[in-house]
MILORO-137301 format. One record per residue: residue in one letter; residue number from 1; x, y, z of N, C-alpha, C in turn. Coordinates in steps of 0.02 Angstrom, whole numbers, padded with zeros to 5 digits. Layout:
N
+------+------+--------+--------+--------+--------+--------+--------+--------+--------+--------+
: resn : resi :    npx :    npy :    npz :   capx :   capy :   capz :    cpx :    cpy :    cpz :
+------+------+--------+--------+--------+--------+--------+--------+--------+--------+--------+
:    A :  NUM :      X :      Y :      Z :      X :      Y :      Z :      X :      Y :      Z :
...
+------+------+--------+--------+--------+--------+--------+--------+--------+--------+--------+
***
This chain:
106
+------+------+--------+--------+--------+--------+--------+--------+--------+--------+--------+
: resn : resi :    npx :    npy :    npz :   capx :   capy :   capz :    cpx :    cpy :    cpz :
+------+------+--------+--------+--------+--------+--------+--------+--------+--------+--------+
:    M :    1 : -05249 :  02122 :  03889 : -05310 :  02159 :  03878 : -05296 :  02217 :  03831 :
:    K :    2 : -05341 :  02227 :  03784 : -05332 :  02282 :  03737 : -05356 :  02347 :  03768 :
:    N :    3 : -05333 :  02402 :  03740 : -05355 :  02467 :  03764 : -05424 :  02483 :  03735 :
:    I :    4 : -05461 :  02523 :  03771 : -05527 :  02545 :  03748 : -05517 :  02592 :  03688 :
:    D :    5 : -05556 :  02581 :  03636 : -05554 :  02622 :  03576 : -05598 :  02684 :  03588 :
:    F :    6 : -05567 :  02736 :  03616 : -05605 :  02796 :  03634 : -05631 :  02833 :  03572 :
:    K :    7 : -05596 :  02826 :  03517 : -05620 :  02858 :  03455 : -05685 :  02826 :  03433 :
:    A :    8 : -05688 :  02759 :  03432 : -05750 :  02724 :  03413 : -05806 :  02738 :  03463 :
:    L :    9 : -05789 :  02743 :  03527 : -05838 :  02758 :  03578 : -05868 :  02828 :  03567 :
:    G :   10 : -05826 :  02876 :  03553 : -05850 :  02944 :  03540 : -05895 :  02948 :  03479 :
:    I :   11 : -05875 :  02912 :  03427 : -05916 :  02910 :  03366 : -05984 :  02878 :  03381 :
:    K :   12 : -05984 :  02824 :  03419 : -06047 :  02790 :  03436 : -06092 :  02835 :  03477 :
:    L :   13 : -06063 :  02869 :  03526 : -06103 :  02914 :  03567 : -06133 :  02971 :  03525 :
:    R :   14 : -06094 :  02998 :  03479 : -06119 :  03051 :  03435 : -06175 :  03025 :  03391 :
:    E :   15 : -06166 :  02965 :  03361 : -06217 :  02937 :  03317 : -06282 :  02926 :  03355 :
:    I :   16 : -06278 :  02902 :  03416 : -06338 :  02891 :  03456 : -06370 :  02958 :  03473 :
:    R :   17 : -06330 :  03006 :  03493 : -06356 :  03073 :  03510 : -06394 :  03103 :  03451 :
:    V :   18 : -06362 :  03101 :  03393 : -06392 :  03131 :  03332 : -06456 :  03093 :  03313 :
:    S :   19 : -06453 :  03026 :  03316 : -06511 :  02986 :  03297 : -06571 :  02999 :  03341 :
:    R :   20 : -06559 :  03021 :  03402 : -06613 :  03036 :  03449 : -06632 :  03110 :  03449 :
:    G :   21 : -06600 :  03147 :  03405 : -06617 :  03218 :  03398 : -06596 :  03260 :  03458 :
:    L :   22 : -06544 :  03239 :  03493 : -06520 :  03275 :  03552 : -06461 :  03320 :  03534 :
:    T :   23 : -06455 :  03376 :  03567 : -06399 :  03421 :  03555 : -06342 :  03406 :  03604 :
:    Q :   24 : -06283 :  03429 :  03586 : -06227 :  03423 :  03632 : -06241 :  03463 :  03696 :
:    E :   25 : -06276 :  03518 :  03689 : -06293 :  03559 :  03746 : -06337 :  03521 :  03796 :
:    Y :   26 : -06385 :  03484 :  03770 : -06429 :  03444 :  03813 : -06389 :  03391 :  03850 :
:    V :   27 : -06348 :  03354 :  03814 : -06309 :  03300 :  03845 : -06261 :  03330 :  03897 :
:    A :   28 : -06230 :  03386 :  03880 : -06184 :  03419 :  03926 : -06220 :  03440 :  03990 :
:    T :   29 : -06279 :  03467 :  03983 : -06317 :  03489 :  04042 : -06333 :  03429 :  04087 :
:    V :   30 : -06358 :  03374 :  04058 : -06375 :  03315 :  04097 : -06312 :  03285 :  04129 :
:    A :   31 : -06257 :  03286 :  04093 : -06194 :  03256 :  04118 : -06155 :  03304 :  04162 :
:    N :   32 : -06179 :  03365 :  04169 : -06147 :  03415 :  04211 : -06075 :  03430 :  04189 :
:    V :   33 : -06067 :  03437 :  04122 : -06002 :  03456 :  04093 : -06015 :  03512 :  04042 :
:    N :   34 : -05961 :  03541 :  04017 : -05966 :  03592 :  03965 : -05983 :  03561 :  03898 :
:    T :   35 : -06017 :  03599 :  03856 : -06033 :  03575 :  03789 : -05970 :  03558 :  03751 :
:    S :   36 : -05917 :  03597 :  03761 : -05854 :  03584 :  03726 : -05825 :  03516 :  03747 :
:    H :   37 : -05839 :  03495 :  03808 : -05814 :  03430 :  03831 : -05849 :  03373 :  03793 :
:    I :   38 : -05914 :  03380 :  03781 : -05950 :  03330 :  03742 : -05921 :  03328 :  03671 :
:    S :   39 : -05909 :  03386 :  03643 : -05878 :  03389 :  03576 : -05810 :  03355 :  03576 :
:    N :   40 : -05771 :  03368 :  03627 : -05704 :  03338 :  03632 : -05708 :  03262 :  03638 :
:    I :   41 : -05757 :  03237 :  03675 : -05766 :  03165 :  03681 : -05785 :  03135 :  03614 :
:    E :   42 : -05834 :  03166 :  03581 : -05858 :  03140 :  03517 : -05805 :  03142 :  03462 :
:    N :   43 : -05758 :  03189 :  03469 : -05706 :  03196 :  03418 : -05638 :  03169 :  03440 :
:    N :   44 : -05638 :  03129 :  03494 : -05579 :  03094 :  03518 : -05522 :  03141 :  03537 :
:    R :   45 : -05538 :  03199 :  03564 : -05486 :  03245 :  03587 : -05471 :  03233 :  03662 :
:    V :   46 : -05519 :  03201 :  03697 : -05509 :  03181 :  03767 : -05539 :  03112 :  03777 :
:    K :   47 : -05515 :  03078 :  03829 : -05543 :  03014 :  03847 : -05598 :  03026 :  03899 :
:    I :   48 : -05655 :  02996 :  03889 : -05711 :  03005 :  03935 : -05698 :  02966 :  03999 :
:    S :   49 : -05713 :  02998 :  04055 : -05706 :  02965 :  04120 : -05765 :  02919 :  04131 :
:    L :   50 : -05758 :  02872 :  04176 : -05813 :  02826 :  04191 : -05874 :  02863 :  04217 :
:    Q :   51 : -05863 :  02911 :  04261 : -05919 :  02949 :  04289 : -05956 :  02987 :  04234 :
:    T :   52 : -05919 :  03019 :  04189 : -05951 :  03056 :  04134 : -05985 :  03009 :  04086 :
:    L :   53 : -05955 :  02951 :  04074 : -05986 :  02901 :  04029 : -06054 :  02881 :  04056 :
:    V :   54 : -06058 :  02868 :  04120 : -06123 :  02848 :  04150 : -06174 :  02904 :  04141 :
:    L :   55 : -06154 :  02966 :  04153 : -06200 :  03022 :  04147 : -06221 :  03033 :  04074 :
:    V :   56 : -06174 :  03026 :  04028 : -06190 :  03033 :  03956 : -06238 :  02978 :  03935 :
:    C :   57 : -06225 :  02917 :  03956 : -06269 :  02861 :  03940 : -06339 :  02873 :  03967 :
:    N :   58 : -06344 :  02900 :  04028 : -06410 :  02916 :  04056 : -06444 :  02969 :  04013 :
:    A :   59 : -06407 :  03019 :  03990 : -06436 :  03071 :  03948 : -06461 :  03043 :  03882 :
:    L :   60 : -06425 :  02993 :  03855 : -06443 :  02963 :  03791 : -06493 :  02906 :  03799 :
:    D :   61 : -06508 :  02889 :  03862 : -06554 :  02834 :  03878 : -06529 :  02767 :  03849 :
:    I :   62 : -06465 :  02755 :  03860 : -06434 :  02691 :  03841 : -06396 :  02664 :  03901 :
:    T :   63 : -06379 :  02601 :  03898 : -06339 :  02571 :  03952 : -06265 :  02580 :  03936 :
:    V :   64 : -06225 :  02579 :  03988 : -06153 :  02584 :  03979 : -06127 :  02524 :  03940 :
:    D :   65 : -06155 :  02465 :  03953 : -06131 :  02406 :  03917 : -06147 :  02411 :  03843 :
:    Y :   66 : -06202 :  02444 :  03825 : -06217 :  02454 :  03754 : -06167 :  02503 :  03723 :
:    A :   67 : -06151 :  02556 :  03759 : -06102 :  02604 :  03734 : -06034 :  02571 :  03723 :
:    L :   68 : -06017 :  02524 :  03767 : -05952 :  02491 :  03763 : -05955 :  02423 :  03729 :
:    S :   69 : -06010 :  02407 :  03697 : -06020 :  02339 :  03669 : -05966 :  02320 :  03619 :
:    N :   70 : -05936 :  02367 :  03584 : -05882 :  02351 :  03537 : -05819 :  02327 :  03572 :
:    E :   71 : -05815 :  02340 :  03637 : -05756 :  02321 :  03675 : -05759 :  02249 :  03700 :
:    Y :   72 : -05819 :  02219 :  03699 : -05827 :  02151 :  03724 : -05810 :  02099 :  03671 :
:    N :   73 : -05787 :  02041 :  03694 : -05777 :  01986 :  03649 : -05844 :  01960 :  03622 :
:    C :   74 : -05895 :  01964 :  03663 : -05962 :  01942 :  03643 : -06010 :  02000 :  03654 :
:    A :   75 : -06016 :  02043 :  03605 : -06056 :  02103 :  03612 : -06131 :  02090 :  03603 :
:    D :   76 : -06149 :  02030 :  03580 : -06219 :  02016 :  03565 : -06265 :  02026 :  03624 :
:    S :   77 : -06243 :  02006 :  03684 : -06287 :  02009 :  03741 : -06307 :  02081 :  03757 :
:    S :   78 : -06261 :  02128 :  03753 : -06278 :  02198 :  03768 : -06323 :  02226 :  03714 :
:    L :   79 : -06312 :  02207 :  03652 : -06355 :  02229 :  03597 : -06425 :  02201 :  03606 :
:    E :   80 : -06429 :  02138 :  03624 : -06495 :  02107 :  03635 : -06532 :  02140 :  03693 :
:    R :   81 : -06498 :  02158 :  03746 : -06530 :  02192 :  03802 : -06556 :  02261 :  03780 :
:    E :   82 : -06517 :  02295 :  03739 : -06539 :  02361 :  03715 : -06600 :  02355 :  03670 :
:    I :   83 : -06600 :  02303 :  03628 : -06658 :  02291 :  03584 : -06720 :  02276 :  03628 :
:    M :   84 : -06711 :  02233 :  03678 : -06767 :  02215 :  03722 : -06793 :  02276 :  03760 :
:    K :   85 : -06748 :  02319 :  03780 : -06768 :  02380 :  03816 : -06812 :  02423 :  03771 :
:    E :   86 : -06792 :  02432 :  03709 : -06831 :  02472 :  03662 : -06897 :  02438 :  03645 :
:    L :   87 : -06896 :  02373 :  03638 : -06958 :  02336 :  03622 : -07009 :  02341 :  03679 :
:    S :   88 : -06985 :  02345 :  03739 : -07031 :  02348 :  03796 : -07073 :  02412 :  03794 :
:    L :   89 : -07050 :  02462 :  03757 : -07086 :  02525 :  03752 : -07137 :  02526 :  03695 :
:    C :   90 : -07136 :  02474 :  03654 : -07178 :  02471 :  03594 : -07247 :  02441 :  03610 :
:    T :   91 : -07295 :  02459 :  03568 : -07361 :  02428 :  03573 : -07357 :  02358 :  03543 :
:    T :   92 : -07408 :  02318 :  03557 : -07410 :  02250 :  03529 : -07411 :  02253 :  03452 :
:    Q :   93 : -07447 :  02299 :  03424 : -07450 :  02306 :  03352 : -07381 :  02322 :  03323 :
:    T :   94 : -07345 :  02367 :  03355 : -07278 :  02384 :  03332 : -07231 :  02325 :  03338 :
:    K :   95 : -07237 :  02287 :  03392 : -07195 :  02227 :  03402 : -07208 :  02177 :  03346 :
:    E :   96 : -07272 :  02169 :  03327 : -07288 :  02123 :  03272 : -07257 :  02146 :  03206 :
:    Q :   97 : -07258 :  02211 :  03194 : -07226 :  02238 :  03134 : -07151 :  02227 :  03135 :
:    I :   98 : -07121 :  02237 :  03192 : -07049 :  02227 :  03200 : -07031 :  02154 :  03188 :
:    L :   99 : -07072 :  02108 :  03215 : -07061 :  02037 :  03205 : -07062 :  02020 :  03130 :
:    K :  100 : -07110 :  02046 :  03094 : -07114 :  02035 :  03022 : -07051 :  02060 :  02986 :
:    I :  101 : -07028 :  02117 :  03006 : -06967 :  02146 :  02976 : -06906 :  02102 :  02990 :
:    V :  102 : -06900 :  02081 :  03052 : -06843 :  02038 :  03071 : -06844 :  01974 :  03032 :
:    K :  103 : -06902 :  01943 :  03025 : -06908 :  01881 :  02987 : -06891 :  01892 :  02914 :
:    A :  104 : -06910 :  01949 :  02887 : -06895 :  01964 :  02817 : -06821 :  01975 :  02805 :
:    L :  105 : -06786 :  01999 :  02856 : -06715 :  02013 :  02850 : -06671 :  01950 :  02856 :
:    Q :  106 : -06699 :  01897 :  02882 : -06660 :  01835 :  02894 : -06649 :  01797 :  02831 :
+------+------+--------+--------+--------+--------+--------+--------+--------+--------+--------+
***
């Protein structure tokens, strides 16, 4: 079994946080850790614990399997679940637009 790539995980968590317009302070508050700890996780200065990972994922509104999808041999299923989760929040009109975009990209 390979080791978890904590550097890639930290980068992914940061990218998701930034894309959602969330601050490190917000994530730290929800995860009940110091802001510096979130920074250390995102910059690979510490390894995130399982408990903190779950709390950070909750703050980012993502699943743990999506956060760790790069660690799986078959990451598609977690990505598909995350896409379906986001789609469930969309209106029918938005879903139709997304479908057109997906078809155009194929």
